[in-house]
DSSP file (Angstrom, degrees, kcal/mol; ACC not computed):
  #  RESIDUE AA STRUCTURE BP1 BP2  ACC     N-H-->O    O-->H-N    N-H-->O    O-->H-N    TCO  KAPPA ALPHA  PHI   PSI    X-CA   Y-CA   Z-CA
    1    1 A M              0   0    0      0, 0.0     2,-0.4     0, 0.0     0, 0.0   0.000 360.0 360.0 360.0 138.5    1.8  -17.1   -8.6
    2    2 A T        -     0   0    0      2,-0.0     2,-0.4     0, 0.0     0, 0.0  -0.918 360.0-165.7-111.4 135.6    3.6  -20.4   -8.8
    3    3 A Y        -     0   0    0     -2,-0.4     2,-0.5     0, 0.0     0, 0.0  -0.925  12.2-150.7-121.6 145.3    3.3  -22.7  -11.9
    4    4 A A        +     0   0    0     -2,-0.4     3,-0.1     1,-0.1     5,-0.1  -0.972  16.2 174.0-112.6 121.9    4.2  -26.3  -12.5
    5    5 A R        -     0   0    0     -2,-0.5     2,-0.3     1,-0.3    -1,-0.1   0.749  63.5 -22.5 -99.3 -28.5    5.1  -27.1  -16.0
    6    6 A S  S    S+     0   0    0      2,-0.1    -1,-0.3     0, 0.0     2,-0.2  -0.974  95.9  50.1-167.7 174.5    6.3  -30.8  -15.6
    7    7 A G  S    S-     0   0    0     -2,-0.3     2,-0.5    -3,-0.1    -3,-0.0  -0.494  94.8 -31.4  86.8-157.5    7.6  -33.3  -13.2
    8    8 A I        -     0   0    0     -2,-0.2     2,-0.6     2,-0.0    -2,-0.1  -0.884  50.2-153.3-106.4 128.4    6.1  -34.1   -9.8
    9    9 A L        -     0   0    0     -2,-0.5     2,-0.4    -5,-0.1    -2,-0.1  -0.901  15.8-174.4-101.0 119.8    4.3  -31.5   -7.8
   10   10 A Q        -     0   0    0     -2,-0.6     2,-0.3     2,-0.0    -2,-0.0  -0.945   4.0-179.9-115.7 134.9    4.4  -32.1   -4.1
   11   11 A V        +     0   0    0     -2,-0.4     2,-0.9     2,-0.1     8,-0.2  -0.938  54.1  26.2-126.7 154.3    2.6  -30.0   -1.5
   12   12 A G        -     0   0    0     -2,-0.3     6,-0.4     6,-0.2     2,-0.3  -0.781  63.4-172.0 106.4 -95.7    2.4  -30.4    2.3
   13   13 A G    >   +     0   0    0     -2,-0.9     3,-2.3     3,-0.1     2,-0.1  -0.757  58.0  27.3  99.4-149.3    5.5  -32.1    3.7
   14   14 A S  G >  S-     0   0    0     -2,-0.3     3,-1.2     1,-0.3     4,-0.2  -0.301 142.4 -13.7 -56.3 120.3    5.8  -33.2    7.3
   15   15 A N  G 3  S-     0   0    0      1,-0.3    -1,-0.3    -2,-0.1    -3,-0.0   0.559 102.7 -99.9  60.4  10.9    2.3  -33.9    8.7
   16   16 A N  G <  S+     0   0    0     -3,-2.3    20,-0.3     1,-0.1    -1,-0.3   0.826  73.9 152.7  48.3  38.8    0.9  -32.1    5.6
   17   17 A E  S <  S+     0   0    0     -3,-1.2    -1,-0.1     1,-0.2    -2,-0.1   0.852  73.7  21.9 -67.7 -35.5    0.4  -29.0    7.8
   18   18 A L  S    S+     0   0    0     -6,-0.4     2,-0.3    -4,-0.2    -1,-0.2   0.366  94.1 118.8-114.9   4.2    0.7  -26.5    5.0
   19   19 A G        +     0   0    0     -8,-0.2    17,-0.6    -3,-0.1     2,-0.3  -0.577  26.8 146.7 -84.4 131.6   -0.2  -28.5    1.9
   20   20 A A  E     -A   35   0A   0     -2,-0.3     2,-0.5    15,-0.2    15,-0.2  -0.963  30.7-153.5-156.7 145.2   -3.2  -27.7   -0.3
   21   21 A F  E     -A   34   0A   0     13,-2.5    13,-2.2    -2,-0.3     2,-0.4  -0.986  19.3-168.9-121.5 119.4   -4.0  -27.9   -4.0
   22   22 A Q  E     -A   33   0A   0     -2,-0.5     2,-0.5    11,-0.2    11,-0.2  -0.870  12.3-154.1-113.2 144.3   -6.6  -25.5   -5.3
   23   23 A V  E     -A   32   0A   0      9,-2.9     8,-3.0    -2,-0.4     9,-1.1  -0.975  17.1-164.4-114.9 127.9   -8.4  -25.4   -8.7
   24   24 A L  E     -A   30   0A   0     -2,-0.5     6,-0.2     6,-0.3     2,-0.1  -0.800  11.0-134.0-111.9 151.6   -9.6  -22.0   -9.9
   25   25 A D    >   -     0   0    0      4,-2.3     3,-2.0    -2,-0.3    -1,-0.1  -0.228  47.0 -80.5 -88.6-172.6  -12.1  -21.1  -12.6
   26   26 A K  T 3  S+     0   0    0      1,-0.3    -1,-0.0     2,-0.1    -2,-0.0   0.710 132.6  53.2 -65.1 -19.7  -11.6  -18.4  -15.2
   27   27 A D  T 3  S-     0   0    0      2,-0.1    -1,-0.3     0, 0.0     3,-0.1   0.205 119.6-109.0 -98.0  13.8  -12.6  -15.8  -12.7
   28   28 A N  S <  S+     0   0    0     -3,-2.0     2,-0.4     1,-0.2    -2,-0.1   0.742  72.3 143.0  63.6  26.6  -10.0  -17.0  -10.1
   29   29 A Q        -     0   0    0      1,-0.0    -4,-2.3     2,-0.0     2,-0.4  -0.796  59.0-109.2 -94.0 139.8  -12.7  -18.4   -7.9
   30   30 A I  E     +A   24   0A   0     -2,-0.4    -6,-0.3    -6,-0.2     3,-0.1  -0.534  39.9 170.2 -70.0 123.7  -11.9  -21.7   -6.1
   31   31 A I  E     -     0   0A   0     -8,-3.0    11,-3.0     1,-0.4    12,-1.1   0.383  67.1  -1.9-112.7  -1.0  -14.0  -24.5   -7.6
   32   32 A G  E     -AB  23  41A   0     -9,-1.1    -9,-2.9     9,-0.3    -1,-0.4  -0.922  59.0-171.8-177.6 156.6  -12.2  -27.3   -5.8
   33   33 A Y  E     -AB  22  40A   0      7,-2.6     7,-3.0    -2,-0.3     2,-0.4  -0.991  12.9-151.1-155.5 160.5   -9.4  -28.2   -3.4
   34   34 A W  E     +AB  21  39A   0    -13,-2.2   -13,-2.5    -2,-0.3     5,-0.2  -0.988  31.6 147.8-134.7 120.5   -7.5  -31.1   -2.0
   35   35 A D  E >   -AB  20  38A   0      3,-2.3     3,-1.7    -2,-0.4   -15,-0.2  -0.685  65.9 -67.3-137.7-166.9   -5.9  -30.8    1.5
   36   36 A K  T 3  S+     0   0    0    -17,-0.6     3,-0.1   -20,-0.3   -16,-0.1   0.678 129.5  55.6 -64.0 -15.3   -5.1  -33.1    4.4
   37   37 A N  T 3  S-     0   0    0      1,-0.3     2,-0.3     0, 0.0    -1,-0.3   0.571 118.1 -95.0 -93.1 -10.6   -8.9  -33.5    5.1
   38   38 A G  E <   -B   35   0A   0     -3,-1.7    -3,-2.3     2,-0.0     2,-0.4  -0.891  52.5 -42.1 134.0-163.9   -9.8  -34.7    1.6
   39   39 A I  E     -B   34   0A   0     -2,-0.3     2,-0.4    -5,-0.2    -5,-0.2  -0.900  43.1-172.7-109.9 132.6  -11.0  -33.5   -1.8
   40   40 A V  E     -B   33   0A   0     -7,-3.0    -7,-2.6    -2,-0.4     2,-0.4  -0.994   2.6-176.7-126.1 126.1  -13.8  -31.0   -2.2
   41   41 A L  E     +B   32   0A   0     -2,-0.4    -9,-0.3    -9,-0.2     3,-0.1  -0.980  12.9 173.8-122.4 134.5  -15.3  -30.1   -5.6
   42   42 A T        +     0   0    0    -11,-3.0     2,-0.3    -2,-0.4   -10,-0.2   0.548  67.0  30.0-113.9 -12.2  -18.0  -27.4   -6.0
   43   43 A E  S    S+     0   0    0    -12,-1.1     2,-0.1     2,-0.0    -1,-0.1  -0.937  93.3  19.3-140.9 160.2  -18.3  -27.3   -9.8
   44   44 A G  S    S-     0   0    0     -2,-0.3    13,-2.2    -3,-0.1    14,-0.5  -0.429  77.5 -62.4  90.9-151.7  -17.9  -29.5  -12.9
   45   45 A E  E     -C   56   0B   0     11,-0.2     2,-0.5    -2,-0.1    11,-0.2  -0.992  26.4-134.6-146.3 143.5  -17.8  -33.2  -13.4
   46   46 A I  E     -C   55   0B   0      9,-2.4     9,-2.2    -2,-0.3     2,-0.3  -0.910  34.4-179.2-101.2 127.6  -15.7  -36.2  -12.4
   47   47 A K  E     -C   54   0B   0     -2,-0.5     7,-0.2     7,-0.2     2,-0.1  -0.919  28.1-118.6-129.6 152.0  -14.9  -38.5  -15.3
   48   48 A S    >   -     0   0    0      5,-2.5     3,-1.7    -2,-0.3     5,-0.0  -0.468  40.2-105.1 -78.2 161.8  -13.0  -41.7  -15.9
   49   49 A A  T 3  S+     0   0    0      1,-0.3    -1,-0.1    -2,-0.1    -2,-0.0   0.823 123.1  44.2 -59.4 -33.4  -10.0  -41.6  -18.3
   50   50 A D  T 3  S-     0   0    0      3,-0.0    -1,-0.3     1,-0.0    -2,-0.0   0.344 109.3-123.1 -94.8   7.9  -12.0  -43.4  -21.0
   51   51 A N  S <  S+     0   0    0     -3,-1.7    -2,-0.1     2,-0.2    15,-0.1   0.621  79.0 120.1  62.6  16.5  -15.2  -41.2  -20.4
   52   52 A S  S    S+     0   0    0      1,-0.1    14,-2.2    13,-0.1     2,-0.4   0.704  74.6  37.1 -81.5 -18.8  -17.3  -44.3  -19.8
   53   53 A S        +     0   0    0     11,-0.2    -5,-2.5    12,-0.2     2,-0.3  -0.986  68.9 157.3-135.0 143.1  -18.2  -43.2  -16.3
   54   54 A S  E     -CD  47  63B   0      9,-2.3     9,-2.9    -2,-0.4     2,-0.4  -0.987  28.3-148.5-157.8 162.7  -18.9  -39.7  -14.8
   55   55 A W  E     -CD  46  62B   0     -9,-2.2    -9,-2.4    -2,-0.3     2,-0.6  -0.939  16.7-148.8-139.0 114.9  -20.6  -37.8  -12.0
   56   56 A N  E  >  -C   45   0B   0      5,-2.5     4,-2.1    -2,-0.4   -11,-0.2  -0.746   3.3-157.4 -86.2 120.6  -22.0  -34.4  -12.7
   57   57 A L  T  4 S+     0   0    0    -13,-2.2    -1,-0.1    -2,-0.6   -12,-0.1   0.744  88.8  47.1 -73.6 -23.8  -21.8  -32.3   -9.6
   58   58 A K  T  4 S+     0   0    0    -14,-0.5    -1,-0.2     1,-0.1   -13,-0.1   0.911 124.9  26.7 -82.5 -44.9  -24.5  -29.8  -10.6
   59   59 A T  T  4 S-     0   0    0      2,-0.1    -2,-0.2     1,-0.0     3,-0.1   0.707  94.7-131.7 -91.9 -20.7  -27.2  -32.3  -11.8
   60   60 A G     <  +     0   0    0     -4,-2.1     2,-0.2     1,-0.3    -3,-0.1   0.458  50.2 156.7  81.9   0.8  -26.1  -35.3   -9.6
   61   61 A E        -     0   0    0     -5,-0.1    -5,-2.5    -6,-0.1     2,-0.5  -0.412  25.7-161.4 -65.5 131.1  -26.3  -37.6  -12.7
   62   62 A L  E     -DE  55  69B   0      7,-1.0     7,-3.5    -7,-0.2     2,-0.5  -0.970   6.6-171.9-116.8 123.8  -24.1  -40.7  -12.3
   63   63 A V  E     -DE  54  68B   0     -9,-2.9    -9,-2.3    -2,-0.5     2,-0.5  -0.973   0.7-173.1-118.5 120.9  -23.1  -42.6  -15.3
   64   64 A L  E >  S- E   0  67B   0      3,-2.6     3,-2.1    -2,-0.5   -11,-0.2  -0.960  73.7 -24.6-118.0 117.0  -21.3  -46.0  -14.8
   65   65 A N  T 3  S-     0   0    0     -2,-0.5   -12,-0.2     1,-0.3    -1,-0.2   0.865 128.9 -47.2  49.2  43.1  -20.0  -47.7  -17.9
   66   66 A G  T 3  S+     0   0    0    -14,-2.2     2,-0.5     1,-0.2    -1,-0.3   0.330 113.9 116.2  87.2  -7.3  -22.5  -45.9  -20.1
   67   67 A Y  E <   -E   64   0B   0     -3,-2.1    -3,-2.6   -15,-0.2     2,-0.5  -0.847  61.5-135.1 -99.9 126.9  -25.6  -46.6  -17.9
   68   68 A V  E     -E   63   0B   0     -2,-0.5     2,-0.6    -5,-0.2    -5,-0.2  -0.673  16.0-150.0 -81.0 125.5  -27.3  -43.6  -16.3
   69   69 A M  E     -E   62   0B   0     -7,-3.5    -7,-1.0    -2,-0.5     2,-0.4  -0.851  16.3-174.3 -96.7 124.3  -28.1  -44.2  -12.6
   70   70 A S        +     0   0    0     -2,-0.6     2,-0.3    -9,-0.1    -9,-0.0  -0.928  10.9 157.0-119.7 147.7  -31.2  -42.4  -11.4
   71   71 A Y        -     0   0    0     -2,-0.4     2,-0.4    14,-0.1    -2,-0.0  -0.978  32.4-129.0-158.0 162.1  -32.4  -42.3   -7.8
   72   72 A Q        -     0   0    0     -2,-0.3     2,-0.5     2,-0.0    -2,-0.0  -0.958  18.8-145.5-119.1 142.4  -34.5  -40.2   -5.5
   73   73 A V        -     0   0    0     11,-0.4    11,-3.1    -2,-0.4     2,-0.4  -0.919   8.4-152.0-110.1 128.3  -33.3  -39.1   -2.1
   74   74 A E  E     +F   83   0C   0     -2,-0.5     2,-0.3     9,-0.2     9,-0.2  -0.801  18.0 175.9 -97.1 140.0  -35.7  -38.9    0.8
   75   75 A Y  E     -F   82   0C   0      7,-1.9     7,-2.3    -2,-0.4     2,-0.4  -0.988  22.8-129.2-141.2 152.4  -35.1  -36.4    3.5
   76   76 A A  E     -F   81   0C   0     -2,-0.3     2,-0.5     5,-0.2     5,-0.2  -0.844  15.4-173.4-106.8 135.3  -37.0  -35.4    6.6
   77   77 A I  E >   -F   80   0C   0      3,-2.5     3,-2.2    -2,-0.4     2,-0.2  -0.965  66.0 -51.6-125.1 112.6  -37.9  -31.9    7.7
   78   78 A G  T 3  S-     0   0    0     -2,-0.5    -2,-0.0     1,-0.3     0, 0.0  -0.436 121.0 -20.5  60.7-123.8  -39.5  -31.7   11.0
   79   79 A D  T 3  S+     0   0    0     -2,-0.2     2,-0.3    -3,-0.1    -1,-0.3   0.417 124.6  78.4 -96.7  -0.4  -42.4  -34.2   11.1
   80   80 A S  E <   -F   77   0C   0     -3,-2.2    -3,-2.5     0, 0.0     2,-0.4  -0.740  65.9-141.0-111.8 159.3  -42.8  -34.4    7.3
   81   81 A K  E     -F   76   0C   0     -2,-0.3     2,-0.3    -5,-0.2    -5,-0.2  -0.896  17.6-174.2-114.5 146.7  -40.9  -36.3    4.6
   82   82 A S  E     -F   75   0C   0     -7,-2.3    -7,-1.9    -2,-0.4     2,-0.5  -0.908  20.4-130.9-132.8 162.3  -40.1  -35.0    1.1
   83   83 A T  E     -F   74   0C   0     -2,-0.3    -9,-0.2    -9,-0.2    -2,-0.0  -0.975  22.9-132.6-116.6 124.7  -38.5  -36.5   -2.0
   84   84 A A              0   0    0    -11,-3.1   -11,-0.4    -2,-0.5     0, 0.0  -0.430 360.0 360.0 -71.0 147.9  -35.7  -34.6   -3.6
   85   85 A P              0   0    0      0, 0.0    -1,-0.1     0, 0.0   -14,-0.1   0.502 360.0 360.0 -63.4 360.0  -36.0  -34.2   -7.4
């Protein structure tokens, strides 16, 4: 296992062929990663530094500057339409 205690952590290098940053939970399961293709998060919440804005990945709740944004998503299955909760 490799640990970074301070300074700048760089992964990847030339063409970012081998670079990846993984975030693990307490059970050592990957809950997010960042590689040359982008950032993928499967658990948790994304927050601004001052906590005024956030996006909860489980509930889908989006809060911008203290205002909760709610919406419904429509999706089609075969010939019928449904509304996601």
